[in-house]
C-alpha positions as CSV (number, residue, x, y, z in Angstrom):
1,X,0.0,-0.1,0.1
2,X,3.0,2.5,0.8
3,X,4.6,1.8,-2.5
4,X,1.4,2.6,-4.4
5,X,0.6,5.9,-2.3
6,X,4.2,6.6,-3.4
7,X,3.7,5.8,-6.8
8,X,0.5,7.9,-6.9
9,X,2.2,10.9,-5.1
10,X,4.9,11.2,-7.9
11,X,1.6,11.1,-10.6
12,X,2.2,15.2,-10.5
13,X,5.4,15.5,-11.0
14,X,5.9,13.0,-13.9
15,X,3.0,14.4,-15.6
16,X,5.0,18.5,-15.0
17,X,8.3,16.5,-16.6
18,X,6.6,14.7,-19.4
19,X,4.6,18.2,-20.7
20,X,1.0,17.3,-19.6
21,X,-0.9,14.1,-19.8
22,X,-0.6,14.4,-23.8
23,X,3.0,14.8,-23.3
24,X,3.6,11.7,-21.1
25,X,1.9,9.9,-23.1
26,X,3.4,10.6,-26.1
27,X,6.8,9.8,-24.5
28,X,6.3,6.8,-22.7
29,X,4.8,5.4,-26.1
30,X,8.7,6.7,-27.7
31,X,10.8,4.7,-24.9
32,X,8.6,1.8,-25.9
33,X,9.1,1.8,-29.3
34,X,13.0,2.8,-28.7
35,X,13.7,0.8,-25.5
36,X,10.7,-1.5,-25.2
37,X,9.5,-2.9,-21.4
38,X,12.2,-2.6,-20.2
39,X,13.2,1.0,-21.0
40,X,9.6,2.2,-19.4
41,X,10.4,0.4,-16.4
42,X,13.4,2.3,-15.9
43,X,12.1,5.6,-16.6
44,X,9.2,5.0,-13.9
45,X,11.6,3.7,-11.4
46,X,13.9,6.8,-11.9
47,X,11.1,8.5,-11.2
48,X,10.0,6.6,-8.1
49,X,13.9,6.8,-7.0
50,X,13.5,10.6,-7.7
51,X,17.4,10.3,-8.3
52,X,19.2,10.8,-11.5
53,X,18.7,13.5,-14.5
54,X,15.1,13.3,-15.5
55,X,15.1,11.1,-18.8
56,X,13.9,11.4,-22.1
57,X,12.4,9.1,-24.3
58,X,15.7,8.0,-24.7
59,X,16.1,7.1,-21.2
60,X,19.9,7.3,-21.3
61,X,19.9,11.0,-21.9
62,X,19.3,13.8,-19.3
63,X,16.3,16.2,-19.9
64,X,17.9,19.8,-20.5
65,X,14.3,21.3,-19.5
66,X,13.7,19.3,-16.4
67,X,15.5,22.9,-14.7
68,X,12.9,22.3,-11.2
69,X,14.3,19.0,-10.2
70,X,17.9,20.4,-11.0
71,X,17.5,23.0,-8.6
72,X,15.6,21.2,-6.1
73,X,18.9,19.0,-5.9
74,X,21.6,21.6,-6.9
75,X,20.6,25.2,-6.2
76,X,17.6,25.3,-3.2
77,X,17.0,28.3,-1.2
78,X,19.9,28.9,1.6
79,X,19.3,26.8,5.0
80,X,19.6,28.7,8.2
81,X,23.1,27.0,8.8
82,X,24.0,27.9,5.3
83,X,23.3,31.2,5.6
84,X,25.0,31.4,8.9
85,X,28.1,30.1,7.7
86,X,28.2,32.6,4.6
87,X,27.9,35.2,7.5
88,X,30.7,34.3,9.4
89,X,32.9,33.6,6.2
90,X,32.1,37.6,5.2
91,X,33.1,38.4,8.3
92,X,36.8,37.4,7.7
93,X,37.3,39.2,4.7
94,X,39.8,42.1,4.7
95,X,37.2,44.5,3.3
96,X,33.5,44.6,3.1
97,X,31.9,46.1,-0.6
98,X,29.3,48.1,-0.7
99,X,26.2,48.2,-3.2
100,X,24.0,50.1,-4.4
101,X,21.1,48.8,-6.2
102,X,18.7,50.8,-8.1
103,X,15.5,49.1,-9.3
104,X,13.0,50.3,-11.9
105,X,9.5,49.9,-10.8
106,X,8.0,50.7,-14.1
107,X,5.6,47.8,-15.7
108,X,5.3,46.0,-12.3
109,X,2.3,45.4,-10.2
110,X,2.5,45.4,-6.7
111,X,3.0,41.6,-5.9
112,X,6.6,41.6,-8.5
113,X,7.6,44.9,-6.4
114,X,7.1,43.5,-3.4
115,X,8.7,40.3,-4.1
116,X,11.6,41.9,-5.7
117,X,12.3,44.0,-2.9
118,X,11.8,41.3,-0.2
119,X,14.8,39.5,-2.5
120,X,17.0,42.3,-1.3
121,X,15.9,42.7,1.9
122,X,16.7,38.7,2.0
123,X,19.9,39.4,1.5
124,X,22.9,37.0,3.1
125,X,25.2,40.4,2.9
126,X,24.1,43.3,4.6
127,X,25.8,46.2,2.8
128,X,23.4,47.7,0.0
129,X,21.4,50.0,-0.3
130,X,18.0,50.1,-2.8
131,X,16.5,52.8,-4.7
132,X,13.5,52.5,-5.9
133,X,12.9,54.4,-9.4
134,X,9.8,54.9,-10.3
135,X,9.4,56.5,-13.8
136,X,6.4,57.4,-16.1
137,X,5.4,54.1,-16.6
138,X,4.8,52.9,-12.9
139,X,1.5,52.7,-11.7
140,X,0.0,54.4,-8.7
141,X,-0.2,51.8,-6.1
142,X,3.5,50.7,-6.8
143,X,4.3,54.0,-5.8
144,X,2.6,53.8,-2.8
145,X,3.9,50.5,-1.8
146,X,7.6,51.9,-3.0
147,X,7.0,55.1,-0.3
148,X,5.5,52.7,2.3
149,X,9.0,50.5,2.0
150,X,11.2,53.7,1.8
151,X,9.8,55.0,5.2
152,X,10.0,51.2,7.0
153,X,13.7,50.1,6.2
154,X,16.5,53.2,6.1
155,X,18.9,51.4,3.0
156,X,16.1,51.7,1.0
157,X,15.1,55.0,-1.2
158,X,12.4,56.0,-3.1
159,X,12.9,58.4,-6.1
160,X,10.5,60.1,-8.9
161,X,12.8,59.6,-11.8
162,X,13.4,56.8,-14.7
163,X,15.7,54.6,-14.2
164,X,18.6,55.5,-16.3
165,X,18.1,59.0,-14.0
166,X,18.0,57.3,-10.8
167,X,21.0,54.9,-11.9
168,X,23.5,58.3,-13.1
169,X,22.3,60.0,-9.8
170,X,23.3,57.3,-7.1
171,X,26.1,57.4,-5.1
172,X,27.8,54.5,-4.9
173,X,30.9,55.8,-2.8
174,X,34.7,56.1,-3.7
175,X,35.0,52.4,-4.0
176,X,31.5,50.4,-4.2
177,X,29.6,48.6,-6.6
178,X,26.1,49.9,-9.0
179,X,23.6,48.0,-10.4
180,X,20.6,48.3,-12.3
181,X,17.6,45.5,-11.8
182,X,13.6,45.2,-12.2
183,X,10.9,45.2,-9.9
184,X,9.7,42.3,-12.2
185,X,12.4,40.2,-10.6
186,X,14.2,38.9,-8.1
187,X,17.6,38.3,-6.8
188,X,19.0,35.2,-5.0
189,X,19.7,35.6,-1.6
190,X,23.8,34.9,-1.9
191,X,23.3,37.6,-4.5
192,X,25.2,40.3,-2.9
193,X,27.4,37.6,-1.0
194,X,28.6,36.1,-4.3
195,X,29.6,39.1,-6.1
196,X,31.2,40.5,-3.1
197,X,33.1,37.8,-2.6
198,X,33.9,38.1,-6.0
199,X,35.2,41.7,-5.5
200,X,37.4,40.5,-2.5
201,X,39.1,37.7,-4.3
202,X,39.7,39.8,-7.4
203,X,40.4,43.3,-6.1
204,X,41.2,44.0,-10.1
205,X,38.0,43.5,-11.0
206,X,35.8,46.3,-12.3
207,X,32.8,44.5,-13.8
208,X,31.1,41.1,-12.3
209,X,28.3,39.6,-13.5
210,X,26.2,36.8,-13.0
211,X,24.3,33.8,-14.6
212,X,20.4,34.1,-14.7
213,X,17.2,32.5,-14.9
214,X,13.5,32.6,-14.5
215,X,10.9,33.5,-12.0
216,X,7.1,32.8,-12.5
217,X,4.7,34.5,-10.3
218,X,4.6,31.0,-7.9
219,X,8.2,31.2,-7.1
220,X,8.8,28.6,-9.6
221,X,12.1,29.0,-11.8
222,X,13.0,28.2,-15.0
223,X,14.8,28.6,-18.5
224,X,18.5,29.5,-17.1
225,X,21.2,30.9,-19.2
226,X,24.6,29.4,-18.0
227,X,26.8,32.2,-19.5
228,X,30.0,31.9,-20.8
229,X,32.8,33.8,-19.1
230,X,34.0,37.0,-20.3
231,X,33.3,36.9,-24.7
232,X,33.7,40.1,-26.1
233,X,32.6,38.8,-29.6
234,X,29.1,37.3,-27.8
235,X,28.9,40.6,-26.3
236,X,28.5,42.0,-30.0
237,X,26.2,39.5,-30.9
238,X,23.9,40.1,-27.7
239,X,23.6,41.7,-24.4
240,X,24.4,38.5,-22.3
241,X,26.0,40.8,-19.5
242,X,23.7,43.3,-18.1
243,X,21.4,41.1,-15.9
244,X,22.9,41.1,-13.3
245,X,25.8,43.6,-14.1
246,X,27.7,45.6,-11.0
247,X,29.8,48.1,-12.2
248,X,32.8,49.3,-9.6
249,X,32.6,53.1,-8.9
250,X,35.8,53.9,-10.2
251,X,34.9,52.3,-14.0
252,X,31.6,54.5,-13.6
253,X,34.0,58.3,-13.2
254,X,35.9,56.9,-16.4
255,X,33.0,55.5,-18.5
256,X,30.3,57.3,-17.6
257,X,26.5,56.3,-17.1
258,X,23.5,55.2,-18.7
259,X,23.3,57.1,-21.8
260,X,18.8,57.8,-22.0
261,X,19.3,57.9,-25.9
262,X,19.7,54.1,-26.3
263,X,16.4,53.7,-24.9
264,X,15.9,50.1,-23.7
265,X,19.6,49.5,-24.8
266,X,21.2,51.8,-22.3
267,X,22.7,49.1,-20.6
268,X,24.1,47.1,-23.0
269,X,26.0,50.5,-24.3
270,X,26.8,51.0,-20.8
271,X,28.4,47.7,-21.2
272,X,30.1,47.9,-24.5
273,X,31.5,51.2,-23.1
274,X,33.1,49.3,-20.6
275,X,34.4,46.6,-22.4
276,X,36.6,49.2,-24.6
277,X,38.2,50.2,-21.1
278,X,39.5,47.0,-19.5
279,X,40.9,44.1,-19.9
280,X,39.6,40.2,-19.6
281,X,41.1,39.9,-16.2
282,X,38.9,42.9,-14.6
283,X,35.6,41.3,-16.1
284,X,34.5,38.2,-13.4
285,X,31.9,35.9,-14.1
286,X,30.0,34.5,-11.0
287,X,28.6,31.1,-12.4
288,X,25.4,30.8,-10.7
289,X,21.7,31.9,-11.2
290,X,21.8,34.5,-8.8
291,X,19.2,36.9,-10.9
292,X,15.3,35.6,-11.8
293,X,14.2,37.3,-14.5
294,X,10.2,37.5,-14.4
295,X,8.5,35.0,-16.8
296,X,7.6,37.3,-20.1
297,X,4.6,34.9,-20.7
298,X,3.0,32.7,-18.5
299,X,2.2,30.5,-21.7
300,X,6.5,29.6,-22.5
301,X,7.9,29.6,-18.9
302,X,10.6,27.2,-20.5
303,X,11.1,29.7,-23.3
304,X,14.9,30.1,-24.2
305,X,14.1,33.4,-26.4
306,X,17.8,34.8,-27.4
307,X,15.8,38.0,-28.8
308,X,15.3,39.2,-25.4
309,X,19.1,39.6,-25.5
310,X,18.9,42.0,-28.5
311,X,17.3,45.1,-27.2
312,X,15.6,47.7,-29.0
313,X,18.3,50.2,-30.2
314,X,21.1,48.3,-29.5
315,X,22.2,48.1,-32.9
316,X,22.7,51.9,-32.7
317,X,25.2,51.2,-29.3
318,X,26.8,48.5,-30.6
319,X,27.5,50.7,-34.3
320,X,28.8,53.7,-31.5
321,X,30.7,50.9,-30.0
322,X,32.6,49.9,-33.2
323,X,33.0,53.6,-34.5
324,X,34.8,54.6,-30.9
325,X,37.2,51.7,-31.5
326,X,38.0,52.4,-35.1
327,X,36.7,49.3,-35.9
328,X,35.2,49.4,-40.0
329,X,32.2,47.2,-39.6
330,X,28.5,47.6,-39.7
331,X,26.0,46.4,-36.9
332,X,22.7,45.0,-37.6
333,X,20.0,42.9,-35.9
334,X,19.9,39.3,-37.4
335,X,17.9,36.5,-36.8
336,X,18.8,35.4,-32.9
337,X,21.0,38.9,-32.3
338,X,23.0,41.3,-33.5
339,X,25.6,40.5,-36.7
340,X,28.6,42.4,-36.8
341,X,29.8,42.6,-40.6
342,X,33.7,43.4,-40.9
343,X,34.8,45.2,-43.8
344,X,37.8,44.0,-46.1
345,X,40.8,46.0,-46.9
346,X,40.9,47.5,-50.1
347,X,43.2,45.2,-51.7
348,X,42.1,41.7,-49.7
349,X,45.1,39.5,-48.7
350,X,46.2,36.3,-50.6
351,X,44.8,33.6,-48.7
352,X,46.4,30.0,-49.0
353,X,44.4,27.2,-48.4
354,X,45.8,23.7,-47.6
355,X,44.0,20.8,-48.3
356,X,45.9,17.1,-47.4
357,X,44.3,14.0,-48.9
358,X,45.2,10.7,-49.5
359,X,42.9,9.6,-53.0
360,X,39.3,10.3,-51.9
361,X,38.6,11.1,-55.6
362,X,34.9,12.0,-55.3
363,X,35.3,13.8,-52.0
364,X,38.6,16.1,-52.4
365,X,37.0,17.1,-56.1
366,X,34.2,18.1,-54.6
367,X,35.7,20.1,-52.1
368,X,37.9,21.7,-54.4
369,X,35.5,22.3,-57.4
370,X,33.2,23.9,-54.7
371,X,35.4,26.0,-53.6
372,X,36.5,27.4,-57.1
373,X,33.2,27.6,-58.5
374,X,31.2,29.0,-55.3
375,X,33.7,31.3,-53.6
376,X,33.4,35.0,-54.2
377,X,36.7,36.0,-52.5
378,X,38.9,37.6,-55.0
379,X,42.5,36.5,-53.9
380,X,43.0,32.5,-52.8
381,X,45.6,30.2,-53.9
382,X,44.7,26.4,-53.4
383,X,47.7,23.9,-52.0
384,X,46.7,20.2,-52.0
385,X,48.9,18.0,-50.4
386,X,48.7,14.5,-51.4
387,X,49.8,12.1,-49.1
388,X,50.6,9.1,-51.2
389,X,47.7,8.3,-53.5
390,X,48.1,5.5,-55.4
391,X,44.6,5.9,-57.3
392,X,45.3,6.2,-61.1
393,X,41.7,8.4,-61.7
394,X,42.7,10.6,-58.4
395,X,46.4,10.8,-59.4
396,X,44.8,12.0,-63.1
397,X,42.7,14.8,-61.6
398,X,45.7,16.3,-59.4
399,X,47.9,16.5,-62.5
400,X,44.6,18.6,-64.2
401,X,44.1,20.6,-61.7
402,X,47.8,21.1,-61.0
403,X,48.1,23.1,-64.2
404,X,45.0,25.6,-62.9
405,X,46.1,28.9,-61.9
406,X,46.2,29.5,-58.1
407,X,46.3,25.5,-57.8
408,X,49.1,24.0,-56.9
409,X,49.9,20.1,-55.6
410,X,52.6,18.8,-53.3
411,X,53.3,15.2,-53.0
412,X,54.0,14.0,-49.6
413,X,54.6,9.8,-49.5
414,X,55.4,9.8,-45.8
415,X,52.8,8.2,-42.6
416,X,49.9,10.2,-42.3
417,X,50.8,13.3,-40.0
418,X,48.1,15.8,-40.4
419,X,50.3,18.3,-38.8
420,X,53.2,18.1,-40.5
421,X,51.3,18.3,-44.1
422,X,50.1,21.8,-43.2
423,X,53.2,22.8,-41.7
424,X,54.5,21.6,-44.9
425,X,52.4,23.7,-47.0
426,X,52.6,26.5,-45.4
427,X,56.1,26.6,-45.8
428,X,55.7,27.0,-49.5
429,X,52.6,29.1,-49.2
430,X,52.5,32.8,-51.1
431,X,49.5,33.9,-48.7
432,X,49.6,36.1,-45.8
433,X,46.5,34.1,-44.5
434,X,45.9,30.4,-44.1
435,X,43.3,28.3,-44.4
436,X,43.2,24.8,-43.4
437,X,40.6,22.7,-45.1
438,X,39.4,19.1,-44.8
439,X,39.2,17.4,-48.2
440,X,35.5,16.3,-47.6
441,X,34.4,20.1,-46.8
442,X,31.9,21.6,-49.5
443,X,31.0,25.4,-49.4
444,X,27.6,26.3,-48.7
445,X,27.9,30.0,-48.8
446,X,29.5,31.9,-51.5
447,X,30.9,34.5,-48.9
448,X,32.5,32.1,-46.8
449,X,35.7,33.1,-47.4
450,X,35.6,37.0,-47.0
451,X,33.4,36.4,-43.8
452,X,36.1,34.4,-42.1
453,X,39.0,36.8,-43.7
454,X,37.5,39.8,-42.2
455,X,37.3,38.5,-38.9
456,X,40.6,36.8,-38.9
457,X,42.4,40.3,-39.8
458,X,40.6,42.2,-36.7
459,X,43.1,43.1,-33.9
460,X,43.0,40.3,-31.2
461,X,41.7,37.3,-33.2
462,X,43.2,34.2,-33.4
463,X,41.7,31.3,-35.2
464,X,38.1,31.8,-36.7
465,X,35.9,28.5,-37.4
466,X,32.7,28.2,-39.7
467,X,29.5,26.5,-39.3
468,X,29.8,23.2,-40.4
469,X,27.0,20.7,-41.4
470,X,26.6,17.3,-41.9
471,X,25.3,15.8,-45.5
472,X,22.1,15.6,-43.9
473,X,21.6,19.1,-42.4
474,X,22.4,18.8,-38.9
475,X,24.9,20.7,-37.1
476,X,28.6,19.5,-37.1
477,X,30.4,21.7,-35.6
478,X,29.2,25.0,-33.9
479,X,32.8,25.8,-32.0
480,X,34.9,23.3,-29.6
481,X,34.3,22.9,-25.9
482,X,36.7,21.4,-23.8
483,X,36.4,18.2,-22.2
484,X,33.4,16.8,-23.3
485,X,32.7,13.1,-22.1
486,X,36.0,13.0,-19.9
487,X,38.3,13.6,-22.9
488,X,39.8,16.7,-24.5
489,X,36.9,18.2,-26.5
490,X,34.3,18.0,-29.0
491,X,31.6,20.3,-30.7
492,X,29.2,22.3,-29.1
493,X,25.7,21.5,-30.1
494,X,26.5,18.6,-32.4
495,X,23.4,17.4,-34.4
496,X,21.3,20.4,-33.7
497,X,18.6,20.9,-36.4
498,X,18.8,23.0,-39.3
499,X,16.3,26.8,-38.4
500,X,17.7,25.4,-34.2
501,X,19.5,29.0,-33.1
502,X,20.9,26.8,-29.9
503,X,21.2,27.4,-26.1
504,X,20.0,31.3,-26.1
505,X,21.2,31.8,-29.8
506,X,24.8,30.0,-29.3
507,X,24.5,27.9,-32.1
508,X,23.5,31.2,-34.4
509,X,25.8,33.8,-32.6
510,X,29.5,35.1,-33.7
511,X,31.1,34.4,-30.4
512,X,34.2,33.4,-29.3
513,X,35.2,29.8,-28.2
514,X,38.5,28.2,-26.8
515,X,38.8,26.1,-30.0
516,X,37.4,25.7,-33.4
517,X,37.7,22.5,-35.3
518,X,40.7,22.6,-38.5
519,X,38.2,21.0,-40.9
520,X,37.5,25.0,-41.9
521,X,40.0,27.3,-40.0
522,X,41.5,30.6,-41.2
523,X,44.2,32.3,-39.4
524,X,47.0,35.0,-40.5
525,X,50.2,33.2,-41.5
526,X,52.0,35.6,-38.8
527,X,50.3,34.4,-35.5
528,X,50.5,30.6,-37.5
529,X,54.5,30.9,-37.7
530,X,54.5,32.7,-34.4
531,X,53.4,29.6,-32.0
532,X,55.1,27.5,-34.5
533,X,52.3,25.5,-36.9
534,X,50.4,22.4,-35.7
535,X,52.5,20.1,-33.1
536,X,53.9,17.4,-35.7
537,X,55.6,15.6,-32.7
538,X,53.1,15.2,-30.4
539,X,50.1,15.4,-32.1
540,X,49.7,13.5,-35.2
541,X,46.6,13.0,-36.1
542,X,43.8,13.9,-32.9
543,X,43.6,17.1,-31.2
544,X,46.4,19.1,-33.2
545,X,43.5,22.0,-33.9
546,X,42.3,22.3,-30.5
547,X,46.2,22.4,-29.1
548,X,47.0,24.8,-31.8
549,X,43.9,27.3,-31.2
550,X,45.0,27.1,-27.1
551,X,48.5,28.0,-28.0
552,X,46.7,31.1,-29.7
553,X,44.8,31.9,-26.8
554,X,47.8,31.6,-24.6
555,X,49.7,33.9,-26.5
556,X,47.0,36.3,-25.8
557,X,44.4,36.1,-28.7
558,X,40.8,35.1,-29.0
559,X,39.9,32.4,-31.2
560,X,36.1,32.9,-32.8
561,X,33.5,31.1,-34.7
562,X,31.4,32.5,-37.2
563,X,27.8,31.2,-38.6
564,X,28.0,33.3,-41.4
565,X,30.3,30.7,-43.2
566,X,28.7,27.4,-43.9
567,X,29.9,24.8,-45.4
568,X,29.2,21.0,-45.5
569,X,31.2,18.6,-43.8
570,X,31.6,15.2,-44.7
571,X,33.5,14.1,-41.7
572,X,36.6,12.3,-41.3
573,X,37.4,11.2,-44.7
574,X,41.0,12.9,-44.8
575,X,42.5,10.4,-42.1
576,X,42.3,6.6,-41.5
577,X,40.2,5.2,-39.4
578,X,41.3,4.6,-35.5
579,X,40.4,0.9,-35.5
580,X,44.0,-1.0,-35.6
581,X,46.2,-1.6,-32.3
582,X,48.7,1.0,-33.5
583,X,46.3,3.8,-34.3
584,X,43.8,3.1,-30.6
585,X,47.8,3.5,-28.9
586,X,48.8,6.9,-31.2
587,X,44.9,8.0,-30.0
588,X,45.6,7.6,-26.5
589,X,49.0,8.8,-26.3
590,X,47.3,12.1,-27.8
591,X,44.9,12.2,-26.0
592,X,47.4,11.9,-22.7
593,X,49.5,14.5,-24.2
594,X,46.4,16.7,-24.3
595,X,45.7,16.3,-20.6
596,X,49.3,16.6,-19.7
597,X,50.1,20.1,-21.4
598,X,46.9,21.5,-20.6
599,X,45.7,20.1,-17.4
600,X,42.7,21.5,-15.9
601,X,42.1,24.2,-18.7
602,X,40.2,21.1,-20.7
603,X,37.6,20.8,-17.8
604,X,37.1,24.4,-17.2
605,X,36.3,25.8,-20.5
606,X,35.8,29.8,-19.9
607,X,33.5,29.8,-22.8
608,X,31.5,27.5,-21.7
609,X,29.7,27.1,-17.9
610,X,30.2,24.4,-14.8
611,X,26.5,24.2,-14.5
612,X,26.5,23.0,-18.2
613,X,27.1,19.1,-18.9
614,X,30.3,17.8,-20.0
615,X,28.6,14.3,-20.8
616,X,26.7,15.6,-23.8
617,X,26.8,18.5,-26.1
618,X,23.6,19.8,-26.3
619,X,24.4,22.5,-23.3
620,X,21.9,20.6,-20.7
621,X,22.7,20.8,-17.0
622,X,25.3,19.3,-15.2
623,X,24.3,16.8,-12.7
624,X,25.7,17.6,-10.3
625,X,27.5,20.8,-11.9
626,X,31.4,21.4,-11.1
627,X,30.8,24.3,-8.4
628,X,30.6,24.4,-5.1
629,X,27.5,24.3,-3.0
630,X,27.6,26.4,0.3
631,X,28.3,24.2,2.6
632,X,26.8,24.3,6.7
633,X,29.3,24.9,9.4
């Protein structure tokens, strides 16, 4: 009887996880078809035990949308003992940062405003002041509430002003911090404590931002945006920083405050201006959902809409940012966010494209002919590196294309070494820019090379990668994330469907990654030579592109992935199958070298987030996250 009652008690939760009665039924049928009765029993048993990540129809995969369960296990409200532990820890800090929060009341109802103010008053870290800004869109009932709250709490001030006016008038002191927030939203109880901890640990910090999620009227949380560490190129594609962002007072004295001319994009404009003055070391990311944004629509509480991070007027703010930096480019709204189109020089540099191959006539001919027929970029040469081909038809084709203008064929009969083949081509290349291209690549977008070169020529940019598709039009490469599946690296958003922008638009927005694949990689010749090219000694076949990108990053450059250069990748035809014992040992040796060379970086990718899974490439949640929980004393 107890078991039956327990099973019945989980029915509402099961229906919620399954998307309602209809969704649950459809999932059950799908599990039955894919995994049989045993799969259904396994899924039910997980629900009854209430352990492990919630399951999708494929009972081996975590359901990325079950955030309520994730919060329950890994981000539950602080217990009294945990609060006491945090308070005791803060008491021992060498300094106590002060915070001023300016909260916009416009658009909030009384219930939302009361919840928002309560979330500030409930902060573990007590060194705060709150300014309630009642702009022209504030309801009278909310104004009256704000007036009462300010009268009852000396740290709260009520101002008849817009958010920008109140923010610009607020005084955080000589070395305090200032942030803007919304009365429809709420803060986690440890939000200011976490930011203060970061400020104390990183005294050079001038801008601190946090992760965020959604909060419904009933307090249920959903749709978390677990963000990367500082990512300038992503910032130029979406405003992922300003909720919630804290600005140090000295920084604000240098860059100014909110510019009302940009309207809804004023906060985005401020972050862009701050980015122009700060190096990456002074911008700190706290990887925890400390800010709970209101649900935009009760009909879509789980929506992860990247458009909400592209505020109205953001193009103008972005264009002004580019102009201040002397960057010849245009900003526009495109798809999931903003797009920066960089201009090419009047005389575009010569690009040398390296294509290693052994036989593979069908693929390599498709690759080369698609480049020659579709590429709009005016100045490039193709260097085909023939690694011991013996197919007569392939050899005839190689002889034929070697007679074409701008195409050369190099012969190398040594054992396959992808790194050495590319380095050999680099030694004889004429171009100022290099392109590493697999022989199984096929051009889709005619402007692919112009897009990638225009980015590679920007100051501070290292390697540039493209958006690659499998032939069936699912995503093959949208940047490389370190540490997937306990290994070295793998591709973000692999197998995502065409038309799906991915996690908060990150499969469709130009952004920085720690690495990009050499299946299609563009880099300036000077930088390729500066870091020593590909490692032909330790990484003959696997991970040479990841290692190259990490050395570029180590040299102070940022690697960029663009979704606006699109090609097909008929994957891994360039290299032999890794099935023999010798090949397996070689792969394990190369993997071991990477782990020894790059250590903890492989499991702490700054372009990813410790709350996101390393078990699968779909940006689902980590069970558990790779961040420490708050311990009780």
